[in-house]
C-alpha atoms as a printed R data frame, in Angstrom:
   type eleno elety resid chain resno        x       y       z
1  ATOM     1    CA   MET     A     1 -293.357 -18.782 -67.219
2  ATOM     2    CA   VAL     A     2 -292.024 -16.234 -69.700
3  ATOM     3    CA   SER     A     3 -288.305 -15.432 -69.363
4  ATOM     4    CA   ILE     A     4 -288.072 -12.719 -72.018
5  ATOM     5    CA   THR     A     5 -290.695 -10.617 -73.825
6  ATOM     6    CA   LEU     A     6 -289.827  -9.290 -77.272
7  ATOM     7    CA   ASP     A     7 -292.028  -6.376 -78.361
8  ATOM     8    CA   ALA     A     8 -292.000  -6.334 -82.169
9  ATOM     9    CA   LEU     A     9 -295.123  -4.193 -82.530
10 ATOM    10    CA   GLY     A    10 -294.893  -1.819 -85.489
11 ATOM    11    CA   LYS     A    11 -292.039  -3.785 -87.048
12 ATOM    12    CA   LYS     A    12 -292.733  -5.179 -90.502
13 ATOM    13    CA   CYS     A    13 -291.511  -8.357 -92.137
14 ATOM    14    CA   PRO     A    14 -288.852  -9.639 -91.788
15 ATOM    15    CA   MET     A    15 -287.951  -7.777 -88.578
16 ATOM    16    CA   PRO     A    16 -290.102  -9.753 -86.049
17 ATOM    17    CA   VAL     A    17 -288.630 -13.100 -87.126
18 ATOM    18    CA   LEU     A    18 -285.077 -11.713 -87.295
19 ATOM    19    CA   LEU     A    19 -285.384 -10.221 -83.802
20 ATOM    20    CA   ALA     A    20 -286.829 -13.503 -82.477
21 ATOM    21    CA   LYS     A    21 -283.960 -15.465 -84.038
22 ATOM    22    CA   LYS     A    22 -281.397 -13.136 -82.461
23 ATOM    23    CA   GLU     A    23 -283.055 -13.371 -79.034
24 ATOM    24    CA   LEU     A    24 -283.317 -17.185 -79.178
25 ATOM    25    CA   LYS     A    25 -279.576 -17.447 -79.869
26 ATOM    26    CA   LYS     A    26 -278.856 -15.644 -76.571
27 ATOM    27    CA   MET     A    27 -281.216 -17.795 -74.500
28 ATOM    28    CA   ASN     A    28 -280.512 -20.922 -72.466
29 ATOM    29    CA   SER     A    29 -282.329 -24.211 -72.934
30 ATOM    30    CA   GLY     A    30 -285.671 -24.245 -71.103
31 ATOM    31    CA   GLU     A    31 -286.177 -20.475 -71.169
32 ATOM    32    CA   VAL     A    32 -289.400 -19.114 -72.662
33 ATOM    33    CA   LEU     A    33 -289.589 -16.259 -75.166
34 ATOM    34    CA   GLU     A    34 -292.776 -14.300 -75.770
35 ATOM    35    CA   VAL     A    35 -292.873 -12.494 -79.114
36 ATOM    36    CA   ILE     A    36 -295.555  -9.835 -79.624
37 ATOM    37    CA   SER     A    37 -296.107  -8.741 -83.217
38 ATOM    38    CA   ASP     A    38 -298.717  -7.028 -85.359
39 ATOM    39    CA   ASP     A    39 -297.209  -8.203 -88.657
40 ATOM    40    CA   SER     A    40 -299.446 -10.898 -90.184
41 ATOM    41    CA   GLY     A    41 -296.405 -12.402 -91.929
42 ATOM    42    CA   SER     A    42 -295.229 -13.538 -88.501
43 ATOM    43    CA   LEU     A    43 -297.937 -16.212 -88.522
44 ATOM    44    CA   LYS     A    44 -295.900 -18.034 -91.192
45 ATOM    45    CA   ASP     A    45 -292.415 -16.746 -90.406
46 ATOM    46    CA   ILE     A    46 -292.152 -17.640 -86.716
47 ATOM    47    CA   PRO     A    47 -293.256 -21.307 -87.094
48 ATOM    48    CA   SER     A    48 -290.943 -21.586 -90.122
49 ATOM    49    CA   LEU     A    49 -288.026 -20.278 -88.046
50 ATOM    50    CA   LEU     A    50 -288.774 -22.751 -85.254
51 ATOM    51    CA   SER     A    51 -288.856 -25.679 -87.689
52 ATOM    52    CA   LYS     A    52 -285.240 -24.755 -88.518
53 ATOM    53    CA   THR     A    53 -284.018 -24.027 -84.970
54 ATOM    54    CA   GLY     A    54 -285.826 -26.952 -83.322
55 ATOM    55    CA   ASP     A    55 -287.286 -24.707 -80.627
56 ATOM    56    CA   GLU     A    56 -290.862 -25.375 -79.486
57 ATOM    57    CA   LEU     A    57 -293.889 -23.191 -80.200
58 ATOM    58    CA   LEU     A    58 -295.935 -23.504 -77.013
59 ATOM    59    CA   ASP     A    59 -298.787 -21.178 -77.956
60 ATOM    60    CA   THR     A    60 -299.994 -18.661 -80.521
61 ATOM    61    CA   THR     A    61 -302.784 -16.226 -79.693
62 ATOM    62    CA   GLN     A    62 -304.279 -13.435 -81.742
63 ATOM    63    CA   ASP     A    63 -306.225 -10.473 -80.395
64 ATOM    64    CA   GLY     A    64 -307.238  -8.254 -83.288
65 ATOM    65    CA   GLU     A    65 -304.012  -7.478 -85.128
66 ATOM    66    CA   VAL     A    66 -301.768  -8.381 -82.184
67 ATOM    67    CA   ILE     A    67 -300.222 -11.855 -82.361
68 ATOM    68    CA   THR     A    68 -298.421 -13.365 -79.375
69 ATOM    69    CA   PHE     A    69 -296.097 -16.350 -79.749
70 ATOM    70    CA   THR     A    70 -294.830 -18.287 -76.745
71 ATOM    71    CA   ILE     A    71 -291.636 -20.176 -77.599
72 ATOM    72    CA   LYS     A    72 -289.571 -22.585 -75.500
73 ATOM    73    CA   LYS     A    73 -285.831 -22.664 -76.201
74 ATOM    74    CA   ILE     A    74 -284.735 -26.283 -76.691
């Protein structure tokens, strides 16, 4: 179940990943963050961020230009 939804639509690199990083820092372990972006760079940037933070990418879906990441705070 999603705890927080971050709408990063219309924001270009590196804003979606920076906003996600900021939001993850505020979250408690076990909470789920949903990041919605239309920046194709997010497909590389978000997984790269999570490899550094240790948080878990639960799901990535793409519908046209809209990419949705579901991330579990570890």
